[in-house]
C-alpha positions, 0 to 999 in steps of 0.5 A, a space after each residue: 500500500 501507498 502512504 498517499 491518500 486514495 485520492 492522490 494515488 494513480 488511477 488503475 482502470 479495472 481489467 475487463 473482457 468487454 470489447 469496446 466496439 468502434 462506430 464502424 462495427 456498430 454500423 455493421 451490426 445495425 445494417 448487416 446483422 439485424 437477425 444475429 440474436 444469439 449474441 451480446 452487445 455492449 451498452 455503448 454499442 446499443 445506445 450509439 446504434 439507437 442514436 444512429 437510427 434516430 438520426 437516420 429516421 429523421 433524415 428519412 422522414 425529411 427526404 420522404 416529406 420532400 419527395 411528397 412535396 414535389 408531387 403536390 400531395 400536401 395541397 389536397 382538399 377532401 374533394 380532390 384526394 383521388 386526383 392527388 393520389 392518381 397524379 403522384 409520379 412513379 418516381 415518388 412512389 419508388 422513392 417512398 417504397 425504398 425509404 420505407 424498406 430502409 426504415 424497416 431495415 433500420 428498425 429491425 437492426 435496432 431490434 437485433 441490438 436490443 435483443 443482444 443488449 438484453 442478452 448482455 445483461 443476462 435477460 432473455 430477448 423475450 422481455 421486449 414484449 413488455 413494450 406492448 403493455 402500458 408502461 412496460 417500456 419503462 422496465 425494458 429501458 431499465 433492463 437496457 441500462 443495466 451493466 454488462 454481466 462479465 461472466 458467460 451467459 446463455 447467448 454466446 459472445 459479442 459479435 465483433 470479438 477478435 
């Protein structure tokens, strides 16, 4: 032991086997591995993926509204709804379809991260069903905020372990 008080001693971070994923690995997990559920994800990976999907959702929404504005859909009155829908161009329909598929894929990627994050806290991914009941999302958020269990769990290891 040292003669110095604890607050003057040099800090030594505790040893941990928990990986520190890069942003590139988090992107890869979000877009390429949405259905890799038998694995684990760290808190950092989940919350960075959450922020990425949130920002991408806003960008997709802005692009979608911009595509619809160019077709004149927002100048519709109740009397001419069928006229507006029949005059939307094929390109606008195609853009909306592509954006919808991309948005669905991003949400599925976040679902995969949420399941892996629950596995990292040693809970089953089935706990996500609590989102469907009133105020159940609070329990899910608490589970997602729990620290990593630094021992083997039932669901394997992290996706990007070298």
